[in-house]
N, C-alpha and C positions, 0 to 999 in steps of 0.2 A: 622605584623599585616595585611600585605595584603593578606597573605593565611587565616587567621583567618576573614577577611571581605569574602572572596570569598565562604568560609564554611559556613559563616552565610547566604548568597546570596541563594545557592545551597539548603540548609535545608529550609529556606522559598519557595522556588519555589516547592520542595516536598510537603510540607505543603499544598499548595493551589491546588496541583492538585490531580487528582484522582489515587491515589496509587496503580498502577500494580506492581512495584517493592517496597520492604521496604526500609527504609531510607538510610541504610550502603550501599546497592545496588546502589542506585541513587546517592549517594555520589560519588560512585567508576566510576559509567559511567560518571558522569559529567566532570571527567577529561580525557575522550576518545571520548565524543560527544561535539565537539566544536564550539563556533561561529565563522565564517568565513564572513569576509569584505573585498567585492570588491570595487576596484577604477575603474571606468569606462572611457574608452578612450574618450568618448563625455562630460565627467565631471559628478561629483558627485559620489554618491557610492550607493550600493546595499548590502543587509544583507543575509546570509544563514547559514546553518549548515555544518558541515564535522563529519566523523566517522574516528577514528585513526583506521586501519585496519592492519597496520605493522610498525614497528619504522621508523618514520619520514615520514611514508604515510598515507596521509588523505583523505577519499573518499568524494566526494561531487556531486551534479549534474551539468552536463555541463550547464544548463540554468541558474544556480547559478553564473558560472564564464563565460558566453558567452561574453559579452563587456568588459573583464578584461583588465587593463592595469599593475596593482598589484593587489596582494591577500594577504590578511593577516590571519591567526588563532589567537585565543587566548587560551593560555593555563595556568592556576593559576595566570591569570591576567596579563600575559606577551604576549606582540604581536609580532607575529613571520611571518617572510615573505615566502612565498612560492617562489621556485626560477624556478621550472618546472612543467608541467601537462601531465599526458596521458590520451588521450581523447577517448571516446567511444560515440561519439555524438549520433549516433540512440538508443543505450540503455540509453541514457542523463546520464551517469557514468564519472566523471572524476577525476582522481588519481592526488593530488597534492604532491610535492615532498617539504616537510617543515623541513629545518636544524633546529634543536633546540627543537623540539617537545621530549617528554619523555614518556617512556611507549611503550610494546610491541603490543599493539592493543588490541581490542576486542576478544571474541572467536567467529569465522565465523561458522554459523550454513548454514541452506538449507532449500529452501522453500518447500523441498521434506519431511522434517521432521516434518511439521505441517500441519494441517487440517481444514477443516471449523467448526467454533465454537468454536476453541482454543482461549484463552486470549492471547494476545500479549500487548507490550507498547512503545508508542510511544515517542521518546525523542529527544528534538531539541530547537532551539530557536523560537519558534513561535511566530510571532511580533517582532522578532529582538532584544529584549530585554533579560529578563532572561530565562535560562534554563526552560523547561517544559515537564512534564511527563502526558501523556494520555492514559489511560490505554482503552482497546475494544477487539474486538475479529475480528476473520478471517471470512470474509463473502463468498467469492470465490477464487479459486486458478485458475489463467488464464494461462493454457499452452502456452508458446510464446518465441521463439527463446532461446532455450534450457534451460529454466527457468520456472516459475509457477510466475507470477506477481501476487501479494498479493493486495485482494481488502479488506478495513476492514472498523471499525467502528469508528476507532482511530480519533479524530478531531486534523486535523492540517491547519495551515494557513502560509501564507508568511512567511518566516524567519525561518521555520522548513524544508524546502525543502532541501535534503543532511542530514538530522538527521537518527537515526537509529530506527528500529524496532525490537523489542527483544522478544525473547519467555519467558517462566517462568522460564528456567535453565540461563536466561541472554545471550543466544547466539543470535547473530546479522541475524536475517533470511530475512531483508529487509533494503532499502535505502527509506524511505518518500520523494516522487516523485512529485506526484499533485494529485490535486482533481476536480471532476467534479462539475461546478459550477451548482447550483439548483437543486443538487441530493443528495437524503439518502443515507448515508452510501458509498458514493463513492469517496474514499480515496486511493490512490494507491500507491504501494512501489514495487520498483523493487526488483527482487529476490537475495539474497547473493550469489549465485550460480554463478552470472556474475562477481564478485569481483575477483576471481581467475585468469580469463583471463585475467585482467587488470594489476594483479601483475605479471603475466609473460612475460608483455611486458615492461619490464624497459628501454630496448633499444630505445622504442618510445617516450622516452620524450622529451618534446619542452620546448623551454622559453614559459614565461607567455604571451600569445597574445590573443587577441579577435578571436572568433570563426566565420568563414564565415557565413553569412546570409541565404545561401543557404543550409547550413547543418542543417536539424533539428531532434528531437528525434522522436520516432514513434507516440508518443502521441500528436506531433505538427503538424502532415502533415494535409491535407485536408481530411475530413472525410471520404469520400471514400477511402483512401490508409491506413486509419488505421488498426489496428487489428479488427477483426470481433466483439470481446468480446466490445471494446471501442463504435462502431459502435452501437451496441447493446444498450450500456447504454445510449447514447444520445437519441435514438429511444424510450426507456422505459420512461426517464425521461421527453421527450415530448408528451408522450402519443400517439405515432405514430404506434397504434398496427398492421394496415394492412402490412406497412412496415417493423415490427419487425417479423410477420408472414414470410414473405416472404423472409427476411435474415436469419431466423433459418432453415427453410426447404431447403433453400440451402446448408447452414452449416451441417446440418443433412446427407444430401446427400454425402456428400465429407467425413464427419467424423461421420460415425453413432455409433461409439464406444466410443464417447466423451459424458458425462452427460450434460455438459452446453447448448448445442445447442438444445437438447431435451428439457430442461428445459427451453427456452426463447421462444419456439414454445408453449409449454403447457401454459404458462405466457399469450402471444400474442391470442392464442385461445379461452383461458377462458376471458379475455377481450372483445372479439369478440362475446362471448356469445355461442361458439361452443364448449360446454361442454364434449360431449363425444370424439371429437380428442382430447380436452385438455387432458382429463384424461388418453388416450393411450399414450401421448407424457409425460406426466410427471409422470406414471409409467415406461415408457422407462428410463427415468432420472435417479430413485431413484434405479431401479435394476442396473445400470452403477455404480453409488456413493450412497450408501446406507448411506451414512452420510451427503449428501447435503441437511441439515435443510431447505433453501428456497425452494425446489422442494416438500419436504414433507409437507411444510406449506399450498404451494399452492395446491397440491393432497388433502390433508383435505378440502380446500374450494371448490373445484370441485365437491369431494365427496358429501358434504353438499349439493351443488347446484343440483345434480343429484338425491339427496333424500336418498343416500347411505350412513345413519345414522352410522351406525355400522363401517363400514367401515373408516368414519370420526372419530369417536371417540376412534379408532385402531390408527389411524395417531397420534391423540392429544397425547395418550399414548407413541409413540415413541418418538414422539417430547419432551418430558419431560426429555430424556436422552440426546437428542441432543442438544435442545436450548429451556431451560424454559421459555423464554421471548416469542419466537414463540409460544409456546406451549399455554401460557396462551391467546395469542392474538385468537388461533384457537377456544379455549375454549370459550372465549365470543362471539365469531362467531356462535358455536352452541347453543346459550341459546335461547329459545324461544322467538319471539318477542312480 
């Protein structure tokens, strides 16, 4: 009866979500994406999610377990206690050792196997209650620390941290980690590529204890110490175009063969109404990364602003293949007023 109730709850959660995976796959993944409950040293508790990545090994975010006195995971309705964890606080990934967990873990993928515009499914305990599935797509892949941090449109909030981001083949490509408040499509996942490093560090397992306050994840650092892509996201959110152009210019000078800084520079220049310079920067971006839909969309807008209607229409046709939604947005902007 206990298991029947569990499957009913999972099925209902699937039905209310935007189904990026089918019902059978969602039910299967619900046995491997688990609810994590943290009893905090200062009292009270917090909730998160975790992904079974190997036998009795559950991966979550360190910001979920930061103040832990005890940690429990729920599988098939059974509450199981973690006995140790292996931490990589800078990357915000903590691997829990949980005796009693069943199963071999999910199939591990890689951020290198996905691209901008590809559909992905975010599965976790958003709100700390039932498991939820949010469908979306990859917006940008940010090279960082031996992997590519995934920015996607999948909506998630507190309770989903530590959940899984899966591709269409149900491979784990990312761990849901954080969102930028006030931003659209600013949801970030740690690349699955980092998981293997933790799995190789079994000798570093330590008893469950709180993480020192001085140890912070890369995205929790003061803004000037965060990766450039996060600094840029904040500047874009706050419409600080001069500052974004300055940041992106320095970035292109050091990494001229990366597409993202050229895109960001083009975005800032367009907002500053320096359209010719914006065109040059955006053309550099799409030449480096021909599938970067955001850059193509922005380039189409710039072409339109420069009166280059034929080029803008050509971009719109290309976007139909890369991102139909952005293609439609561009088409609407090309209509005569």
